C-alpha positions as CSV (number, residue, x, y, z in Angstrom):
1,M,35.5,-56.1,-6.2
2,S,38.6,-54.8,-4.5
3,I,38.6,-52.7,-1.4
4,Y,39.8,-49.7,-3.5
5,E,36.9,-50.0,-5.9
6,I,34.5,-50.1,-3.0
7,L,36.1,-47.1,-1.4
8,N,36.0,-45.3,-4.7
9,L,32.3,-46.0,-5.0
10,I,31.7,-44.8,-1.5
11,I,33.7,-41.6,-2.2
12,C,31.7,-41.1,-5.4
13,F,28.4,-41.6,-3.5
14,I,29.5,-39.2,-0.8
15,S,30.6,-36.7,-3.4
16,V,27.2,-36.8,-5.2
17,L,25.4,-36.6,-1.8
18,V,27.5,-33.6,-0.8
19,G,26.9,-32.0,-4.2
20,L,23.2,-32.4,-3.8
21,L,23.2,-31.0,-0.3
22,M,25.2,-28.0,-1.5
23,W,22.8,-27.5,-4.3
24,V,19.8,-27.6,-1.9
25,A,21.6,-25.2,0.5
26,T,22.4,-22.8,-2.4
27,Y,18.8,-23.0,-3.7
28,R,17.4,-22.2,-0.3
29,T,19.9,-19.3,0.1
30,L,19.0,-17.9,-3.3
31,K,15.3,-18.1,-2.4
32,E,15.9,-16.3,0.8
33,V,17.9,-13.6,-1.0
34,Q,15.1,-13.3,-3.5
35,K,12.6,-12.8,-0.7
36,Q,14.9,-10.2,1.0
37,N,15.3,-8.3,-2.3
38,L,11.5,-8.3,-2.8
39,N,11.1,-6.9,0.8
40,I,13.7,-4.2,0.1
41,C,11.9,-3.4,-3.2
42,N,8.5,-3.1,-1.5
43,S,10.0,-1.0,1.3
44,M,11.5,1.4,-1.3
45,K,8.1,1.6,-3.1
46,S,6.4,2.3,0.2
47,D,8.9,4.9,1.1
48,T,8.5,6.6,-2.3
49,V,4.7,6.6,-1.9
50,N,5.1,8.1,1.5
51,K,7.4,10.8,0.2
52,I,5.1,11.7,-2.6
53,H,2.2,11.9,-0.1
54,T,4.2,14.1,2.2
55,E,5.0,16.4,-0.7
56,H,1.3,16.6,-1.7
57,Q,0.5,17.5,1.9
58,N,3.2,20.3,1.8
59,I,1.9,21.7,-1.5
60,F,-1.7,21.6,-0.4
61,G,-0.8,23.1,2.9
62,L,0.9,26.0,1.2
63,I,-2.2,26.5,-1.0
64,L,-4.5,26.5,2.0
65,Q,-2.4,29.2,3.7
66,D,-2.3,31.5,0.6
67,N,-5.5,33.5,0.2
68,E,-4.5,34.6,-3.3
69,L,-4.1,31.0,-4.4
70,I,-7.4,30.1,-2.8
71,S,-9.0,32.9,-4.8
72,I,-7.6,31.5,-8.0
73,F,-9.0,28.1,-7.3
74,N,-12.4,29.7,-6.5
75,Q,-12.4,31.3,-9.9
76,L,-11.4,28.1,-11.7
77,D,-14.0,25.9,-10.2
78,G,-16.7,28.4,-9.3
79,T,-16.6,27.8,-5.6
80,N,-16.1,29.9,-2.5
81,D,-13.2,29.9,0.0
82,L,-14.8,27.3,2.3
83,E,-15.7,24.9,-0.6
84,T,-12.2,25.2,-2.1
85,K,-10.6,24.4,1.3
86,E,-12.9,21.6,1.9
87,N,-12.1,20.1,-1.6
88,I,-8.4,20.4,-1.0
89,I,-8.6,18.9,2.5
90,T,-10.9,16.1,1.3
91,T,-8.6,15.2,-1.6
92,L,-5.6,15.1,0.8
93,L,-7.6,12.7,3.1
94,L,-8.7,10.5,0.3
95,N,-5.2,10.2,-1.0
96,H,-4.0,9.4,2.4
97,I,-6.6,6.7,2.8
98,R,-5.6,5.4,-0.6
99,T,-2.0,5.1,0.6
100,M,-3.2,3.2,3.7
101,F,-5.3,0.9,1.5
102,S,-2.4,0.2,-0.7
103,F,-0.1,-0.6,2.3
104,Y,-2.8,-3.0,3.6
105,V,-3.2,-4.8,0.2
106,K,0.6,-5.2,0.0
107,G,0.7,-6.7,3.5
108,F,2.4,-3.8,5.3
109,L,-0.5,-3.4,7.8
110,D,-1.9,-6.2,9.9
111,K,-5.6,-7.1,10.1
112,D,-6.2,-5.6,13.5
113,D,-4.7,-2.2,12.6
114,W,-6.6,-2.2,9.3
115,T,-9.9,-2.9,11.1
116,G,-9.4,0.1,13.4
117,M,-8.4,2.3,10.4
118,Q,-11.5,1.2,8.5
119,N,-13.7,2.2,11.4
120,D,-12.1,5.6,11.5
121,I,-12.4,6.1,7.7
122,K,-16.1,5.2,7.7
123,D,-16.8,7.5,10.7
124,M,-15.0,10.4,9.0
125,I,-16.8,9.9,5.6
126,M,-20.2,9.5,7.2
127,S,-19.9,12.4,9.7
128,L,-18.5,14.9,7.2
129,P,-20.9,15.3,4.3
130,F,-18.5,17.4,2.2
131,I,-16.1,14.3,2.1
132,K,-18.9,12.1,0.8
133,K,-19.8,14.8,-1.8
134,R,-16.2,15.2,-2.9
135,W,-15.7,11.4,-3.1
136,N,-18.6,11.1,-5.6
137,E,-17.0,13.9,-7.7
138,I,-13.5,12.5,-7.9
139,K,-13.7,8.8,-7.3
140,C,-13.4,8.1,-11.0
141,Y,-9.7,9.1,-10.8
142,Y,-8.9,6.3,-8.4
143,T,-8.4,2.6,-9.1
144,E,-11.5,0.4,-9.3
145,D,-10.3,-1.7,-6.3
146,Y,-10.0,1.5,-4.2
147,Q,-13.4,2.8,-5.4
148,D,-14.9,-0.6,-4.5
149,F,-13.3,-0.5,-1.0
150,I,-14.6,3.0,-0.2
151,D,-18.1,2.4,-1.6
152,K,-18.5,-0.9,0.3
153,L,-17.0,0.6,3.5
154,V,-19.6,3.4,3.4
155,T,-22.6,1.2,2.5
156,K,-21.8,-2.0,4.4
157,G,-19.5,-1.0,7.2
158,R,-16.1,-2.6,7.9
159,Y,-15.0,-4.3,4.7
160,F,-12.1,-6.7,4.7
161,Y,-10.4,-6.4,1.3
162,K,-10.2,-9.6,-0.7
163,N,-6.5,-9.9,-0.1
164,E,-6.8,-10.1,3.6
165,H,-5.0,-13.5,3.6
166,L,-1.8,-11.6,3.1
167,N,-1.6,-11.0,6.9
């Protein structure tokens, strides 16, 4: 075998090696871009949920400030002003808790923060009977995992959701 043939084999080997290294680098880059895109997508979803939640707060806030609208709600559901306001506020709180729960499940809240939030949620539900009453009336409208979370939190205390490994 001549020196040129040996050099040609070495060059071919180096070319294949460089090609493999470039493929690995490209694969890693694509995986990283995929991860970044997923993070961007999750961030956009969270931002959307937050905006919807804010709009709900604004709408309910306007209703709470308008006695005429409160009277309409009273007539529709047979309650008095105080009960109607309690129902609206409780629904707002439960929707807010649902948003926090969703953020935790998706890994946007760390375990320590979530632990503190759970303590606050349980204290609020246990200390304000109208919240517990309203929860029992409307919980069927929420997802099963959220219903399970609230029910276990109230009955058993702090409850780490099954996806706690995300943090």
